[in-house]
N, CA, C and O atoms as a GROMACS GRO file, in nm:
protein
  304
    1UNK      N    1  -2.972  -3.144   3.920
    1UNK     CA    2  -2.994  -3.124   4.108
    1UNK      C    3  -3.138  -3.203   4.136
    1UNK      O    4  -3.246  -3.196   4.077
    2UNK      N    5  -3.099  -3.278   4.244
    2UNK     CA    6  -3.231  -3.340   4.265
    2UNK      C    7  -3.299  -3.276   4.347
    2UNK      O    8  -3.253  -3.168   4.384
    3UNK      N    9  -3.424  -3.319   4.400
    3UNK     CA   10  -3.515  -3.219   4.433
    3UNK      C   11  -3.472  -3.193   4.576
    3UNK      O   12  -3.508  -3.085   4.623
    4UNK      N   13  -3.396  -3.283   4.661
    4UNK     CA   14  -3.349  -3.290   4.798
    4UNK      C   15  -3.379  -3.138   4.788
    4UNK      O   16  -3.477  -3.065   4.803
    5UNK      N   17  -3.205  -3.120   4.743
    5UNK     CA   18  -3.104  -3.014   4.675
    5UNK      C   19  -3.145  -2.917   4.619
    5UNK      O   20  -3.072  -2.819   4.625
    6UNK      N   21  -3.275  -2.904   4.544
    6UNK     CA   22  -3.340  -2.776   4.472
    6UNK      C   23  -3.469  -2.751   4.631
    6UNK      O   24  -3.522  -2.640   4.639
    7UNK      N   25  -3.508  -2.870   4.750
    7UNK     CA   26  -3.600  -2.809   4.844
    7UNK      C   27  -3.486  -2.722   4.958
    7UNK      O   28  -3.524  -2.649   5.050
    8UNK      N   29  -3.331  -2.754   4.922
    8UNK     CA   30  -3.255  -2.655   5.030
    8UNK      C   31  -3.241  -2.546   5.020
    8UNK      O   32  -3.230  -2.456   5.104
    9UNK      N   33  -3.242  -2.547   4.858
    9UNK     CA   34  -3.188  -2.343   4.816
    9UNK      C   35  -3.329  -2.262   4.789
    9UNK      O   36  -3.349  -2.141   4.770
   10UNK      N   37  -3.441  -2.402   4.796
   10UNK     CA   38  -3.591  -2.277   4.821
   10UNK      C   39  -3.604  -2.210   4.909
   10UNK      O   40  -3.561  -2.098   4.882
   11UNK      N   41  -3.663  -2.221   5.064
   11UNK     CA   42  -3.676  -2.398   5.076
   11UNK      C   43  -3.785  -2.448   5.075
   11UNK      O   44  -3.875  -2.397   5.141
   12UNK      N   45  -3.802  -2.549   5.008
   12UNK     CA   46  -3.957  -2.585   4.993
   12UNK      C   47  -3.908  -2.811   5.009
   12UNK      O   48  -3.800  -2.869   4.998
   13UNK      N   49  -4.029  -2.856   5.033
   13UNK     CA   50  -4.003  -2.954   5.059
   13UNK      C   51  -4.020  -3.033   4.932
   13UNK      O   52  -4.037  -2.972   4.827
   14UNK      N   53  -4.014  -3.220   4.934
   14UNK     CA   54  -3.971  -3.229   4.822
   14UNK      C   55  -4.098  -3.252   4.748
   14UNK      O   56  -4.103  -3.212   4.631
   15UNK      N   57  -4.190  -3.305   4.794
   15UNK     CA   58  -4.316  -3.287   4.721
   15UNK      C   59  -4.365  -3.199   4.647
   15UNK      O   60  -4.439  -3.207   4.549
   16UNK      N   61  -4.283  -3.050   4.737
   16UNK     CA   62  -4.363  -2.914   4.683
   16UNK      C   63  -4.295  -2.866   4.537
   16UNK      O   64  -4.330  -2.792   4.444
   17UNK      N   65  -4.125  -2.985   4.581
   17UNK     CA   66  -4.024  -2.908   4.432
   17UNK      C   67  -4.114  -3.003   4.339
   17UNK      O   68  -4.141  -2.948   4.232
   18UNK      N   69  -4.166  -3.131   4.355
   18UNK     CA   70  -4.203  -3.243   4.266
   18UNK      C   71  -4.345  -3.128   4.167
   18UNK      O   72  -4.342  -3.073   4.057
   19UNK      N   73  -4.425  -3.134   4.249
   19UNK     CA   74  -4.548  -2.998   4.250
   19UNK      C   75  -4.496  -2.897   4.140
   19UNK      O   76  -4.528  -2.895   4.021
   20UNK      N   77  -4.418  -2.822   4.199
   20UNK     CA   78  -4.394  -2.740   4.109
   20UNK      C   79  -4.347  -2.725   3.952
   20UNK      O   80  -4.384  -2.653   3.859
   21UNK      N   81  -4.219  -2.856   3.972
   21UNK     CA   82  -4.232  -2.950   3.814
   21UNK      C   83  -4.335  -2.979   3.750
   21UNK      O   84  -4.309  -2.953   3.632
   22UNK      N   85  -4.445  -3.020   3.758
   22UNK     CA   86  -4.528  -3.090   3.747
   22UNK      C   87  -4.600  -2.916   3.698
   22UNK      O   88  -4.634  -2.909   3.580
   23UNK      N   89  -4.617  -2.822   3.761
   23UNK     CA   90  -4.726  -2.710   3.700
   23UNK      C   91  -4.647  -2.587   3.639
   23UNK      O   92  -4.685  -2.472   3.617
   24UNK      N   93  -4.486  -2.665   3.615
   24UNK     CA   94  -4.449  -2.590   3.531
   24UNK      C   95  -4.376  -2.438   3.569
   24UNK      O   96  -4.358  -2.341   3.495
   25UNK      N   97  -4.352  -2.453   3.674
   25UNK     CA   98  -4.356  -2.327   3.774
   25UNK      C   99  -4.146  -2.310   3.804
   25UNK      O  100  -4.065  -2.217   3.807
   26UNK      N  101  -4.144  -2.441   3.816
   26UNK     CA  102  -3.951  -2.512   3.774
   26UNK      C  103  -3.976  -2.632   3.712
   26UNK      O  104  -4.059  -2.723   3.712
   27UNK      N  105  -3.785  -2.569   3.613
   27UNK     CA  106  -3.794  -2.658   3.516
   27UNK      C  107  -3.723  -2.794   3.554
   27UNK      O  108  -3.676  -2.820   3.664
   28UNK      N  109  -3.724  -2.847   3.480
   28UNK     CA  110  -3.678  -3.006   3.524
   28UNK      C  111  -3.660  -3.140   3.449
   28UNK      O  112  -3.702  -3.107   3.338
   29UNK      N  113  -3.636  -3.229   3.440
   29UNK     CA  114  -3.637  -3.390   3.358
   29UNK      C  115  -3.656  -3.476   3.447
   29UNK      O  116  -3.589  -3.469   3.550
   30UNK      N  117  -3.752  -3.580   3.430
   30UNK     CA  118  -3.749  -3.702   3.474
   30UNK      C  119  -3.585  -3.757   3.455
   30UNK      O  120  -3.501  -3.698   3.386
   31UNK      N  121  -3.564  -3.866   3.524
   31UNK     CA  122  -3.482  -3.975   3.533
   31UNK      C  123  -3.541  -4.120   3.572
   31UNK      O  124  -3.513  -4.175   3.679
   32UNK      N  125  -3.616  -4.171   3.483
   32UNK     CA  126  -3.715  -4.324   3.553
   32UNK      C  127  -3.813  -4.238   3.688
   32UNK      O  128  -3.890  -4.152   3.645
   33UNK      N  129  -3.812  -4.251   3.774
   33UNK     CA  130  -3.850  -4.166   3.866
   33UNK      C  131  -3.871  -4.024   3.988
   33UNK      O  132  -3.955  -3.978   4.066
   34UNK      N  133  -3.712  -3.995   3.931
   34UNK     CA  134  -3.632  -3.939   4.014
   34UNK      C  135  -3.701  -3.810   3.961
   34UNK      O  136  -3.804  -3.821   3.895
   35UNK      N  137  -3.630  -3.648   3.996
   35UNK     CA  138  -3.639  -3.567   3.883
   35UNK      C  139  -3.570  -3.501   3.925
   35UNK      O  140  -3.556  -3.477   4.045
   36UNK      N  141  -3.490  -3.442   3.804
   36UNK     CA  142  -3.366  -3.348   3.772
   36UNK      C  143  -3.421  -3.213   3.817
   36UNK      O  144  -3.522  -3.193   3.750
   37UNK      N  145  -3.400  -3.118   3.898
   37UNK     CA  146  -3.427  -2.968   3.835
   37UNK      C  147  -3.288  -2.878   3.787
   37UNK      O  148  -3.171  -2.889   3.824
   38UNK      N  149  -3.347  -2.788   3.692
   38UNK     CA  150  -3.193  -2.722   3.669
   38UNK      C  151  -3.210  -2.615   3.753
   38UNK      O  152  -3.310  -2.557   3.794
   39UNK      N  153  -3.047  -2.594   3.775
   39UNK     CA  154  -2.996  -2.520   3.846
   39UNK      C  155  -3.021  -2.322   3.803
   39UNK      O  156  -2.972  -2.237   3.878
   40UNK      N  157  -3.077  -2.296   3.716
   40UNK     CA  158  -3.090  -2.158   3.660
   40UNK      C  159  -3.255  -2.162   3.714
   40UNK      O  160  -3.286  -2.079   3.800
   41UNK      N  161  -3.363  -2.261   3.664
   41UNK     CA  162  -3.472  -2.256   3.704
   41UNK      C  163  -3.453  -2.224   3.860
   41UNK      O  164  -3.520  -2.138   3.918
   42UNK      N  165  -3.388  -2.275   3.901
   42UNK     CA  166  -3.383  -2.250   4.110
   42UNK      C  167  -3.365  -2.096   4.079
   42UNK      O  168  -3.467  -2.037   4.114
   43UNK      N  169  -3.308  -2.045   4.047
   43UNK     CA  170  -3.210  -1.927   4.039
   43UNK      C  171  -3.335  -1.833   3.973
   43UNK      O  172  -3.390  -1.745   4.040
   44UNK      N  173  -3.368  -1.860   3.851
   44UNK     CA  174  -3.495  -1.774   3.804
   44UNK      C  175  -3.633  -1.731   3.899
   44UNK      O  176  -3.678  -1.620   3.925
   45UNK      N  177  -3.692  -1.897   3.948
   45UNK     CA  178  -3.787  -1.897   4.093
   45UNK      C  179  -3.747  -1.807   4.202
   45UNK      O  180  -3.822  -1.722   4.249
   46UNK      N  181  -3.603  -1.833   4.248
   46UNK     CA  182  -3.606  -1.716   4.352
   46UNK      C  183  -3.605  -1.518   4.319
   46UNK      O  184  -3.639  -1.419   4.383
   47UNK      N  185  -3.552  -1.543   4.201
   47UNK     CA  186  -3.564  -1.434   4.145
   47UNK      C  187  -3.718  -1.323   4.148
   47UNK      O  188  -3.743  -1.211   4.193
   48UNK      N  189  -3.818  -1.467   4.047
   48UNK     CA  190  -3.921  -1.412   4.048
   48UNK      C  191  -3.985  -1.354   4.173
   48UNK      O  192  -4.018  -1.236   4.190
   49UNK      N  193  -3.998  -1.466   4.266
   49UNK     CA  194  -4.044  -1.416   4.381
   49UNK      C  195  -4.019  -1.396   4.538
   49UNK      O  196  -4.079  -1.410   4.644
   50UNK      N  197  -3.846  -1.337   4.469
   50UNK     CA  198  -3.804  -1.246   4.593
   50UNK      C  199  -3.913  -1.198   4.644
   50UNK      O  200  -4.023  -1.192   4.588
   51UNK      N  201  -3.876  -1.152   4.786
   51UNK     CA  202  -3.966  -1.041   4.868
   51UNK      C  203  -3.856  -0.932   4.878
   51UNK      O  204  -3.737  -0.956   4.897
   52UNK      N  205  -3.915  -0.802   4.861
   52UNK     CA  206  -3.886  -0.624   4.854
   52UNK      C  207  -3.931  -0.591   4.952
   52UNK      O  208  -4.051  -0.584   4.979
   53UNK      N  209  -3.818  -0.560   5.036
   53UNK     CA  210  -3.875  -0.509   5.140
   53UNK      C  211  -3.970  -0.415   5.153
   53UNK      O  212  -4.022  -0.423   5.042
   54UNK      N  213  -4.036  -0.321   5.217
   54UNK     CA  214  -4.118  -0.166   5.157
   54UNK      C  215  -3.984  -0.058   5.284
   54UNK      O  216  -3.934  -0.070   5.396
   55UNK      N  217  -3.982   0.021   5.191
   55UNK     CA  218  -3.861   0.151   5.212
   55UNK      C  219  -3.910   0.165   5.369
   55UNK      O  220  -4.017   0.121   5.411
   56UNK      N  221  -3.814   0.231   5.446
   56UNK     CA  222  -3.860   0.334   5.606
   56UNK      C  223  -3.959   0.431   5.571
   56UNK      O  224  -3.924   0.519   5.492
   57UNK      N  225  -4.062   0.432   5.610
   57UNK     CA  226  -4.162   0.593   5.625
   57UNK      C  227  -4.055   0.686   5.646
   57UNK      O  228  -3.949   0.653   5.699
   58UNK      N  229  -4.081   0.812   5.601
   58UNK     CA  230  -4.012   0.906   5.546
   58UNK      C  231  -4.050   0.996   5.680
   58UNK      O  232  -4.155   0.967   5.739
   59UNK      N  233  -3.970   1.103   5.729
   59UNK     CA  234  -3.973   1.174   5.844
   59UNK      C  235  -4.103   1.250   5.856
   59UNK      O  236  -4.180   1.212   5.768
   60UNK      N  237  -4.166   1.361   5.948
   60UNK     CA  238  -4.299   1.362   5.940
   60UNK      C  239  -4.242   1.496   5.943
   60UNK      O  240  -4.152   1.538   6.016
   61UNK      N  241  -4.316   1.565   5.836
   61UNK     CA  242  -4.268   1.725   5.755
   61UNK      C  243  -4.359   1.788   5.895
   61UNK      O  244  -4.453   1.752   5.965
   62UNK      N  245  -4.265   1.903   5.884
   62UNK     CA  246  -4.279   2.008   6.007
   62UNK      C  247  -4.397   2.129   5.936
   62UNK      O  248  -4.373   2.172   5.823
   63UNK      N  249  -4.494   2.168   5.996
   63UNK     CA  250  -4.616   2.217   5.984
   63UNK      C  251  -4.547   2.383   5.869
   63UNK      O  252  -4.436   2.415   5.912
   64UNK      N  253  -4.574   2.437   5.798
   64UNK     CA  254  -4.550   2.544   5.701
   64UNK      C  255  -4.607   2.663   5.819
   64UNK      O  256  -4.712   2.663   5.883
   65UNK      N  257  -4.498   2.757   5.820
   65UNK     CA  258  -4.555   2.873   5.917
   65UNK      C  259  -4.649   2.943   5.780
   65UNK      O  260  -4.608   2.954   5.664
   66UNK      N  261  -4.757   2.974   5.822
   66UNK     CA  262  -4.856   3.056   5.760
   66UNK      C  263  -4.842   3.212   5.736
   66UNK      O  264  -4.870   3.259   5.625
   67UNK      N  265  -4.784   3.320   5.876
   67UNK     CA  266  -4.776   3.391   5.911
   67UNK      C  267  -4.590   3.488   5.862
   67UNK      O  268  -4.564   3.579   5.940
   68UNK      N  269  -4.530   3.475   5.799
   68UNK     CA  270  -4.412   3.447   5.761
   68UNK      C  271  -4.391   3.651   5.862
   68UNK      O  272  -4.313   3.697   5.946
   69UNK      N  273  -4.486   3.694   5.800
   69UNK     CA  274  -4.472   3.872   5.789
   69UNK      C  275  -4.482   3.865   5.948
   69UNK      O  276  -4.398   3.926   6.015
   70UNK      N  277  -4.568   3.802   6.000
   70UNK     CA  278  -4.554   3.846   6.146
   70UNK      C  279  -4.461   3.835   6.255
   70UNK      O  280  -4.473   3.895   6.362
   71UNK      N  281  -4.343   3.733   6.219
   71UNK     CA  282  -4.261   3.680   6.292
   71UNK      C  283  -4.155   3.837   6.333
   71UNK      O  284  -4.177   3.952   6.292
   72UNK      N  285  -4.089   3.809   6.385
   72UNK     CA  286  -4.039   3.956   6.442
   72UNK      C  287  -3.889   3.968   6.352
   72UNK      O  288  -3.817   3.868   6.337
   73UNK      N  289  -3.868   4.046   6.318
   73UNK     CA  290  -3.766   4.085   6.249
   73UNK      C  291  -3.777   4.097   6.105
   73UNK      O  292  -3.699   4.152   6.027
   74UNK      N  293  -3.906   4.024   6.076
   74UNK     CA  294  -3.972   4.026   5.923
   74UNK      C  295  -3.974   4.196   5.830
   74UNK      O  296  -3.917   4.248   5.733
   75UNK      N  297  -4.070   4.229   5.926
   75UNK     CA  298  -4.135   4.338   5.899
   75UNK      C  299  -4.091   4.486   5.946
   75UNK      O  300  -4.053   4.527   6.055
   76UNK      N  301  -4.114   4.561   5.798
   76UNK     CA  302  -3.986   4.658   5.798
   76UNK      C  303  -4.056   4.823   5.818
   76UNK      O  304  -3.982   4.921   5.821
   0.00000   0.00000   0.00000
């Protein structure tokens, strides 16, 4: 795929895609003056750089009761 198409999938600009190819962050090859990017390379990059959201916070815990024996109905 072309750098423009790769840029739409990531999303990133064409110069950024070319930079990623030169740095080895994406795999592809050059045909004359044009770069071609591997679709698998795009998928791998997206998987490696995926943002995983933080899980929601757990609900606050209720305080423990210290003196259970003082509650009515528990004393014998």
